N, C-alpha and C positions, 0 to 999 in steps of 0.2 A: 696617297699610299700606293707606291709602285710595286704591288705584289702581283704575281701571275695568277694566284688563286686565293680565295678567301674561304674561311671555314666558320661554321656556327657550332660551338661546343656546348656541352653539358645539358642537352635536352633529354638525356636518358631517363632521369627520374620522372620527368613530365610524361614521357611516353609509357613508362612502366605503370603510371597511375591513370593511363588512358585520358590524359588531359590534352587531347588533340586540338581543342580550341585554343589553348594556350600556345601550343606548338605553332599554330597558324599565326598568332601574333608575333611570336619570336622570329619565324622565318620572314614574314612580311616586313617587319621592322628592319631586319638585316638587308633584304633585297632593296628596299626603298632608300637605303642610305649607302649602298655600294655601287661601284661602276657596273652598268648593265652588261658590258661586254666581257666581264670576268666571271669565271665559273664559281659557283658556291658549293662547298662541301658540307654535308650535314653529318656530324659525328653521332654515332650511337643509333643510327636508323637501321635496325636489323630485322624488323619483322615485315614480311611481304604485305601484310594487311594495310600498311600505310605508305608503301612506295608510290602509289599513284598520287596520293595527296602531296607528298614531298615534291614530286616532279611537277605537278600542276602549279605549285607555289614558286617554282623556279630553282629547285635544287638540282644540280647537275651530277653530283657524286655523293655517295654515302658509304659508310662502312660500319661494321659491328662484329662483335664476337658472339652475338646472340645465338647463332646457329649451333655453336659448340656448348654455350652455357645452358641453353634449353635442353640439349641432348644429355648433359650431365644430370639433369633433373627428370629425365624420361619424358620430356615434353616434345610433342610431335607437331611441327609447324604445318599449317595449311595456308592457302591463299586468303582465307577468310577468318582465321583465328588460330587457336592452339588447343591441342587435345592431349590428355594424359594417356600414356601408353597402357596403363593398367585399367583404363576404362574403355579400351577399343576392342572390338571384335573383328573389324575389317579395316584395311588400309584404303582410304579414298584417293588413291594415287597410283599412277602407273609408271612412276620413275623406275630406273633399273634397280634401285634399292628395295622398293616395295614389291616389285613384280616377283612372284615366286615365293614370297614370304607372307606369313600371317603375324598379326600382333602377338599371338600366343607364342609362336616360335621365337620372336625377337625377345620377348620377356624371359624366355628360358636361357638366353645367351649370358655369358659372363658379363659383368658390369662394364669392363673395358670394351668388349666387342659390341655390346648393346649401345654404348655411347658412340662408338665409331659409326655404327649403322644409322643411328638417328641423326648424327651430325651430317653425314653424307646426304640423307634424305632432305634435311632442312636446307642444305645448300642447293640441292636440285630445285626445291620449291622457290627459293629466292631467285635463282637464275631464270626459272620459268616465268615468274612474276615480272621481272625486269623486261623480259622479251614481250610479254603481253602489253606492258606499258608502252614500250617502243612501237609496237605494231598499232596500238591505239592512236599514238601521235601521227604515225604515217597515214592512218585511215581518217584522220580528223575527228576521232571519237574519244579523245582524252576526257572531256567533260562527262560523256555518257558512261565511260568506264569508271570514272571517279564516283558517279552516282551509284553505279552497281556496287562498288566497294563500300560505299557509305552505309549500305544495308547490312554490313557484317556486324556492326555494333552501334548502339545509340550514340556513343561518344564520337564516332566517325561522322555520323549524320549531323551531329551538333557542329563539328568542325566544318562540314560542307556549308551549313547555314551561316557560319561565321564569315565565309567569303563575301557575303553581301557588303560587309564593312569595307572591303577592299576592291569592290567591283570596278570603280573608276580606274584604279591602277592596273588591274588585270586586263581591262579593255584596251588601255593604252599600249600594252605590250603583247597583245594577241594578234594573230594573223587576220587579215581582212577576209580571206576566203579559205574554204576547205574543200577537200576532194568529195565530200559527201554532204548530204542534207543533215539537218539537226533534229534531235528528238527532245520534246518538251513534255514533262510529266506533271509538274505542279509549280507552285509559287517559288520554290527554291531555285528553279531555273531562271527566274527573273534576274538573277545575278550573273547570268551568262554574259560574256563579253559582247556577243552579237546583239542581245537585247539592249544593253547599256549603250552600245554604239549607235543603234538606230534612234534611240531617244535623243541622244546627244546631237547627232547630225541633223535630225529633223528640227531641233530647236535652233541650232547654230548655222546651218547651211541651206535650209530649204525655205523657199518662198512659193506660195500658191501662184497660179497663173494670174497675170495682171488684170485681166478682164473678168475674173471670177467674182461674181456678186453673191451667188448662192452656193452653199456647201451642202452636198447630198451625202449623207453618211449611210453606208450600206453594211450589213453584217457580213462577216467572213463566210466564205462558201467552203463546202467540203473539197471541191476541186480547186487546184491551183495550177497556174496563176488565176487569181479571182476573176479577172475581167474576161477570161476565156471559158468560164463555167456556164452551164445551162441556167443555173439559178440567176446569175448576173444578167444574162440576156433577157430572161423572163421578167425580172424586176424592172429593168430599164424600159422594156416595151410597155409595161403597165404605167410606169412613171410618165412616159410621154403622153399617155392618154388621160391620166387622172391627176397627176401632181403638177406637171409643167407642160405648157404648150410648146415651149422651146427650151432646149438645154444648152444653147450656145454660151450663155453666161454662167453656167453651172459648173462646179468642180466636184468630181466624184472621188470620194475616199472610202476606204473600208475601215471598220473597227475590228481588230483581229487580235486574238491572244497568240503569243504573249507580247507582240510588238506595240500594240496600241493603235495609232492612226497610220494607215498605209495608203498614201496617195495612189490613185490608179495608174499614173504614169511611172510609178516605181515598183509596182507589184511583181515584176519579173526580176528585180534586182536581188542578188544574193544577200541574205538568205530568206527573203520575204516570200518566196514561193518554193523554197527548198527545205521544208520542214514538216514535221508531223507533230500533232499535239493530242494528248489523251483527253477524251471526253468522259464525263461532263467536266467543264472547266471549274476549278476550285474557286471559292469565294475571294480569296486574296488576289488571285490573278484577275478576276473580274473587276475588283476594285482598282487594281493597278491600271488596267485598260481604261476604265472609266475616268480615272485621274488624268491619263494622257489625252483622252478625248477632250475633257474639260479645259485643260491647259492649252490645247491647240486652238479651241474656239476662242478662248480669252485673248490669245495673242494674235489672232487673225483679223483680217479686215472685211470678212464676209458681212453682208447686210441681212442675210436670212439663212436659217438652217433647216434643212429637211432631213428628218431622222427616220430611218426605216428600222422598226423594232424587230428583234428576234427573241421573244420571251422564252421560247423553248430552251435556248442555250444561255441566255443572259439575264433572265428575269427582268427586273426593272433597274438594275444597277447602273447601266450606261445611260438609260433614258433619264433618270433622275439627275445624273451628273450634267447631261446636256441642258436640262431645264435650269439648273442653277447657274451654269456658265452663260446661257443666253439671257437670263434675268439680270445678271451682273453687267452684261454688255448692252442690255436694253435693245435686243434685236429679236425678231419673231422666230419662233420655233414651231415647226409643223411636224407632228409625230404621226407616222403611218404604220399601221400594223402589218408586219411582214408575214404573219401566219397564213393569210389567205392566198399568198402567192409564193411563199417560201418553198413549197413542195408541189410537184406536178400532180 
């Protein structure tokens, strides 16, 4: 199809019903079947609350008459939803239209003037939101901004969770690095392209050192990169005394949320040390990390596993996964409590 631009039509009713999860399916179906180098136009995308979602899914252009249609009904757009003019006491906006006016004064205007005022405000809100999305892209923060927007309405959060179904596609078409570090909040962020990419590349491209016979799994540390932290140096010092007389044939890896297994030689690679995660770690993320650790052990050629526990942050979720994986491979597992040396 030799067109310069493609368009996705008729999503207006879906968006009016706040079926943003269906909108995700519609856009992704189009993107996955159209030339990647051609722009995609989304018809009827007129509310700023969903601009970030549309852009994150690959929409390059959108248009709508919503700014004027909402104004006809005395509906006041904001970046996070819609308000009725007759329910407002204050304008939560400093655009030229709202500055110097109160909702009461606008309500007293003639219908035509009131419509013009609200339409202008709605346009300002749309333009401001587009600029925020653009800046988020420049800063490498589009996912974080999308998370922020998803808190505007449960339907948007549901759409964000829907991205998990398209995680592999999103990873394939996302940039390898960003200008800034990453923020992780909970299991929803496991669909981030960076998490998917690490799992995929660890499975497909990574091999442990040839002479490594023993895998030592250490918990992630507060300081990053992990191998430069005080906790790491303290644990290794004790391991030399109590766990192993020699570490020459040992390979050290960290188990870390949200990435799973992080080999020590890779822990400075972006974004494995350029991220922050909210504590305490949620159960679904713990289970994901435990699954990645178990899969790594099952596919490896190690003859022995030494696992340093961190029950304060991980309970026994990862420990039990290691036990099952080692039992399946019929290799010994030595579990060491990290509580006695995890803190100074």
